[in-house]
C-alpha positions in Angstrom: -42.1 -15.7 -143.8 -42.5 -11.8 -142.5 -45.8 -10.2 -141.8 -45.6 -8.2 -145.1 -45.4 -11.5 -147.2 -48.1 -12.9 -144.7 -50.7 -10.1 -145.6 -50.2 -10.0 -149.1 -50.5 -14.2 -149.2 -53.8 -13.6 -147.8 -54.8 -10.8 -149.7 -54.2 -13.0 -153.1 -56.2 -15.8 -151.2 -59.1 -13.5 -150.9 -59.2 -12.4 -154.0 -59.0 -16.3 -155.5 -61.5 -17.3 -153.6 -63.9 -14.4 -155.0 -62.8 -15.0 -158.3 -63.6 -18.7 -157.8 -67.2 -18.0 -156.2 -68.1 -15.1 -159.4 -66.8 -18.0 -161.8 -68.9 -20.4 -160.2 -72.0 -18.2 -160.0 -71.6 -17.2 -163.7 -71.1 -21.2 -164.7 -74.3 -21.9 -163.0 -76.3 -18.6 -164.9 -75.1 -19.7 -168.3 -75.6 -23.4 -167.8 -79.3 -23.0 -166.4 -79.8 -20.5 -168.9 -78.4 -22.7 -172.0 -80.0 -25.6 -170.5 -83.2 -24.2 -170.7 -83.0 -23.9 -174.2 -82.0 -27.4 -175.2 -83.9 -30.7 -175.6 -83.8 -33.0 -172.8 -84.7 -36.7 -172.3 -88.3 -37.5 -171.3 -88.8 -38.1 -167.5 -91.7 -37.6 -165.1 -90.8 -34.2 -164.1 -90.8 -32.9 -167.7 -93.5 -31.5 -169.8 -95.4 -33.8 -172.4 -97.4 -30.9 -173.8 -95.7 -28.8 -176.4 -96.8 -25.7 -176.5 -98.7 -24.2 -179.6 -97.7 -20.7 -180.9 -99.2 -17.9 -182.7 -98.7 -14.4 -184.0 -101.4 -11.7 -182.9 -102.6 -9.8 -185.8 -105.6 -7.8 -184.2 -107.2 -6.8 -181.2 -110.8 -7.7 -180.1 -113.4 -5.0 -180.5 -116.3 -4.5 -178.3 -119.7 -6.0 -180.2 -122.7 -7.2 -179.1 -122.6 -10.7 -177.4 -121.7 -13.5 -180.2 -124.2 -15.9 -181.2 -123.8 -19.6 -180.5 -124.6 -22.4 -182.2 -126.4 -25.1 -180.5 -125.6 -28.6 -181.0 -127.2 -30.4 -184.0 -130.8 -32.6 -183.0 -130.4 -36.0 -183.6 -132.2 -37.1 -187.0 -135.5 -38.2 -186.1 -136.7 -41.9 -186.1 -139.5 -43.2 -188.1 -142.6 -44.7 -185.5 -142.1 -48.3 -185.1 -138.3 -48.3 -186.5 -136.4 -51.2 -184.7 -132.6 -51.8 -184.5 -132.7 -54.0 -187.8 -134.7 -51.5 -189.8 -133.8 -51.3 -193.6 -130.8 -48.5 -194.4 -132.6 -45.4 -195.4 -131.3 -41.9 -196.4 -131.7 -39.6 -193.8 -132.5 -36.0 -194.5 -131.3 -33.5 -192.0 -133.8 -31.5 -190.2 -135.4 -28.5 -191.8 -133.9 -25.1 -190.6 -136.0 -22.5 -188.8 -136.4 -18.9 -190.2 -133.9 -17.6 -187.4 -131.6 -20.1 -188.4 -132.2 -19.1 -191.9 -131.0 -15.8 -191.2 -128.1 -16.9 -189.7 -126.7 -19.1 -192.5 -123.0 -18.2 -191.4 -123.6 -19.5 -188.0 -122.6 -22.8 -188.8 -119.0 -22.9 -188.0 -116.5 -25.2 -189.1 -115.7 -26.8 -185.8 -119.3 -27.5 -185.4 -120.0 -29.1 -188.3 -116.7 -30.9 -187.9 -117.8 -32.4 -184.6 -121.5 -33.0 -186.0 -120.4 -35.1 -189.0 -118.1 -37.0 -186.6 -121.5 -38.0 -184.5 -123.9 -38.6 -187.4 -122.4 -39.5 -190.4 -125.6 -38.3 -192.4 -125.4 -34.6 -191.2 -122.1 -34.6 -193.4 -123.8 -35.1 -196.9 -124.0 -32.2 -199.0 -127.6 -30.4 -199.3 -128.9 -27.6 -201.3 -129.9 -25.0 -199.0 -133.0 -22.5 -200.5 -131.9 -18.8 -200.1 -134.0 -17.2 -197.2 -135.8 -14.2 -197.7 -134.4 -10.7 -196.3 -134.4 -10.2 -192.9 -136.9 -7.8 -191.8 -135.2 -4.1 -190.9 -134.5 -3.8 -187.7 -136.2 -1.6 -185.0 -135.0 0.2 -181.8 -137.1 -2.9 -179.9 -135.2 -5.6 -181.6 -132.3 -7.2 -179.3 -129.0 -6.8 -180.8 -127.6 -9.4 -182.4 -123.7 -10.0 -182.3 -121.3 -12.2 -184.2 -121.5 -15.4 -185.3 -119.5 -17.7 -182.7 -116.3 -19.5 -183.9 -113.4 -21.1 -182.2 -110.4 -18.8 -182.9 -107.1 -20.0 -183.7 -105.6 -17.9 -180.9 -106.7 -15.4 -178.1 -104.7 -13.5 -175.5 -105.9 -11.4 -172.6 -103.1 -9.9 -171.0 -103.5 -8.8 -167.4 -101.5 -6.6 -164.5 -101.4 -8.5 -161.3 -101.2 -7.0 -158.0 -101.6 -8.7 -154.3 -100.1 -9.7 -150.7 -97.9 -12.7 -150.1 -95.7 -11.7 -146.6 -95.8 -8.4 -148.4 -97.1 -6.3 -151.4 -96.5 -8.3 -154.5 -96.8 -6.8 -158.6 -96.5 -8.7 -161.5 -98.2 -9.8 -164.9 -100.2 -12.7 -166.3 -101.9 -13.9 -169.4 -104.6 -16.3 -170.3 -104.1 -17.9 -173.5 -106.4 -19.7 -176.1 -104.4 -21.7 -178.9 -105.9 -24.1 -181.6 -104.9 -26.3 -184.3 -107.9 -27.9 -186.0 -110.0 -29.3 -183.1 -107.3 -29.6 -180.4 -106.9 -26.7 -178.1 -104.7 -25.5 -175.6 -105.3 -22.8 -172.7 -102.4 -21.3 -170.7 -102.5 -19.4 -167.7 -98.8 -17.6 -167.4 -97.8 -15.4 -164.1 -94.9 -13.8 -163.5 -94.0 -12.1 -159.8 -90.9 -10.0 -159.1 -89.8 -9.3 -162.4 -89.6 -13.4 -163.5 -87.9 -14.3 -160.4 -91.2 -16.5 -159.4 -93.2 -17.8 -162.4 -96.3 -20.2 -162.6 -97.6 -22.0 -165.7 -100.4 -23.7 -166.2 -101.6 -26.0 -169.3 -104.9 -27.5 -170.0 -104.8 -29.4 -173.6 -107.5 -31.4 -175.0 -110.0 -31.7 -178.0 -113.2 -29.6 -179.0 -116.5 -31.4 -179.2 -120.0 -29.8 -179.8 -120.1 -29.9 -176.0 -117.3 -27.7 -175.5 -113.7 -28.8 -174.1 -112.9 -32.0 -173.4 -109.5 -32.1 -171.6 -106.7 -34.9 -172.0 -104.0 -33.7 -169.7 -103.4 -30.9 -167.4 -99.9 -29.5 -166.5 -98.5 -26.8 -163.9 -95.2 -26.0 -163.2 -93.1 -23.2 -161.8 -89.7 -21.5 -161.2 -88.6 -20.0 -158.1 -85.3 -17.9 -158.6 -82.7 -20.4 -160.3 -85.0 -23.6 -159.3 -87.7 -25.2 -161.3 -90.4 -26.9 -159.6 -91.3 -30.3 -160.5 -94.1 -30.7 -163.3 -97.5 -31.6 -161.7 -99.9 -33.6 -164.3 -103.3 -34.7 -164.4 -104.2 -37.1 -167.0 -107.9 -37.5 -168.7 -108.5 -41.0 -170.0 -111.6 -41.9 -171.3 -112.9 -43.7 -168.5 -110.6 -42.3 -165.4 -108.5 -39.5 -164.0 -105.1 -40.1 -162.7 -104.0 -37.0 -160.7 -100.6 -35.9 -159.8 -100.2 -37.4 -156.7 -100.7 -40.9 -158.7 -104.5 -41.6 -157.3 -107.1 -42.4 -159.9 -111.0 -41.8 -160.1 -113.5 -42.7 -162.9 -114.1 -39.8 -165.1 -117.4 -38.0 -165.0 -119.3 -36.5 -168.0 -118.4 -32.8 -168.6 -115.6 -32.7 -166.3 -112.9 -29.6 -166.7 -109.9 -28.9 -164.9 -109.1 -25.4 -163.3 -107.8 -24.1 -166.6 -110.0 -25.3 -169.2 -113.1 -24.5 -167.0 -112.5 -20.8 -167.6 -113.1 -20.8 -171.4 -115.7 -24.0 -170.9 -117.7 -21.3 -169.1 -117.4 -18.3 -172.0 -118.3 -21.3 -174.4 -121.6 -21.9 -172.2 -122.2 -18.8 -171.5 -122.4 -17.9 -175.7 -124.7 -20.7 -175.9 -127.1 -19.8 -173.2 -126.9 -16.5 -172.1 -129.6 -16.6 -169.7 -127.1 -18.7 -167.3 -125.8 -15.1 -166.5 -128.6 -14.3 -164.7 -128.0 -12.7 -161.3 -128.9 -15.1 -158.5 -128.4 -18.3 -160.6 -126.3 -21.1 -159.7 -124.4 -23.6 -162.1 -123.2 -26.8 -160.7 -119.8 -28.0 -162.4 -116.9 -31.0 -161.8 -113.5 -29.6 -161.7 -110.2 -32.0 -161.5 -107.5 -30.5 -159.3 -104.3 -32.0 -158.5 -105.4 -34.2 -156.2 -108.8 -34.9 -156.5 -112.5 -34.1 -158.0 -114.1 -31.2 -156.6 -118.0 -30.7 -157.0 -118.3 -26.9 -157.2 -121.2 -24.4 -157.6 -120.5 -21.1 -159.9 -123.0 -18.4 -158.1 -123.7 -15.7 -160.5 -123.2 -12.6 -158.1 -124.2 -9.7 -159.9 -123.8 -7.7 -163.2 -121.1 -5.0 -163.1 -119.4 -2.2 -164.9 -115.9 -2.0 -164.0 -113.1 0.2 -165.6 -110.8 -1.1 -168.4 -108.4 -0.1 -171.1 -111.3 0.1 -173.3 -113.5 2.1 -171.0 -116.5 0.8 -168.7 -117.0 -2.5 -169.5 -120.3 -4.3 -168.8 -119.3 -8.1 -166.5 -120.8 -11.0 -164.7 -119.4 -11.5 -161.8 -118.7 -15.5 -161.3 -118.2 -16.6 -157.8 -117.7 -20.4 -157.0 -118.4 -22.8 -153.8 -117.7 -26.1 -153.1 -120.4 -28.2 -152.4 -118.2 -30.1 -149.6 -115.1 -29.1 -147.8 -112.4 -31.5 -149.3 -109.4 -29.7 -147.1 -108.1 -28.5 -150.4 -105.9 -25.7 -150.1 -106.9 -23.8 -153.3 -108.8 -20.8 -153.0 -112.0 -20.1 -154.9 -111.2 -18.1 -158.1 -113.7 -15.5 -158.9 -114.2 -14.4 -162.5 -115.7 -11.1 -164.4 -116.7 -12.1 -167.7 -117.2 -9.4 -170.6 -120.3 -10.3 -173.1 -119.3 -7.4 -175.1 -115.6 -8.9 -175.5 -116.6 -12.5 -176.5 -117.2 -13.7 -172.7 -113.8 -13.5 -172.4 -112.4 -13.0 -168.4 -111.2 -9.6 -167.9 -110.6 -9.8 -164.4 -109.6 -12.8 -161.9 -109.4 -12.8 -158.4 -108.2 -15.0 -155.5 -107.6 -14.6 -151.7 -107.1 -16.9 -148.7 -107.6 -15.3 -145.4 -107.8 -18.3 -143.2 -104.7 -19.9 -141.8 -101.2 -18.9 -140.4 -100.7 -15.1 -141.4 -97.6 -16.4 -143.4 -99.8 -18.6 -145.7 -102.5 -15.8 -146.5 -102.5 -14.1 -149.8 -104.4 -12.0 -152.3 -104.0 -12.0 -156.1 -105.8 -9.4 -158.2 -105.3 -9.9 -161.9 -107.5 -7.2 -164.0 -107.0 -6.7 -168.0 -104.0 -4.1 -168.7 -104.8 -4.0 -172.4 -107.3 -4.9 -175.5 -107.3 -8.6 -175.9 -105.4 -9.9 -178.9 -106.7 -12.5 -181.4 -106.1 -14.4 -184.6 -109.4 -15.6 -186.1 -110.2 -18.8 -187.4 -110.0 -17.4 -191.1 -106.9 -15.7 -190.6 
C-alpha cells in the first residue's frame, strides 16, 4: 500500500469515527428527550406525585391584607353533662357583629373542614340579615378581601447568586389545589436549564392549615437525572429519605409547605409579624426533624415590578446545631400581596470555598392566580 492510500484510509477512519461519535451523541439526546415523555414503571427513584395543572387567568393586585377566618370553636357543653348524656340538637354559636359584617368570610374550605370535625356545624341555619355597617372613617383600619384558598397561585422570580462563579437563572413558587388536596412546588433553573431543582410538598388542607403527606425533591445536572428523594408523612410517623423514621409531631411542616403555612398563619394572626417576635416551628428535612425559630427581623420596603412593596423580613435560626448542611432560608412576605413570598435568600459562607454559595430570588413580575371561583 503506497503512502497516498495509507493517508486516504486514515482520513476515512477519522471521518467514520467522527460520524459514529456524532450519531451516538444524537441518539443519546433524542433518547433522553423522548424517554422523559414516556410513562415508566414505578421504582424507588421515580416520583409518586402527579403534578396538578393550572391555567392562570389574572394577576394578583395590591390590596389591604386579607382577612382570615379563624377555625370554629367547639359547641359548648351543658353543665354536668356526661359522656352518656341524651342526644340533643346542638345549635351553632351566635355570630358576633364583626362576623355578621363579614358574612362572605366563611369560605368553602373552612366550612368543609369544620363540618368534618363537627357534623352538627354542617346543619343549615338561617342567618338574620345584619344591619348596615357604619361608614368608614379615616381612622378606621383598612379591611382587605376575605381569605380563601385559591385554586392556583404562582410567584415567579429572577435568580442571581454565586457558586464557584456568578450564576443566574429563574425560579418559581407555585400553589395548586384540587378540593382539599394541595401541592406546593419550588422550581429552580440555572444556566438555561442545564441545572434544575424541583421540590414538591403534597397534602391536605385542614382548619389548622397544611397537613403534608409527602415531600419530593429531584434535580437534573446536564443530561443526568438525580434520584428522587422522598419524605413520607404518615399519621403517626415520618419516614425520611435515608430510611430513618421518627414520630410525627403536631403541626410539622416540610421546607416547601412551610412557606405557604406561614402565609396562612400571618393571615389569621397579623400580630405575629411584629418585628422582634419569634415563632417556633417544627420542620422535617430530608434526614431529620429540625426545631427552628423564625425571627421577625424588621418591616422593610423593597423595590418590585409593582413599585415599592411593604414586606416583613423573616429569618430562621436553629435551636440546636444538628449538623445539617441546609442553610437558613430567609423570606420576605408582602401583606398587600396576600402575604405571598416576594423575595427568598439563602447563603452558606462557612466551610470550603468550593462549597460556599449565595442564592437571591427576587419577584420578577406580578404574581399570577386562579381564584377559588374561577
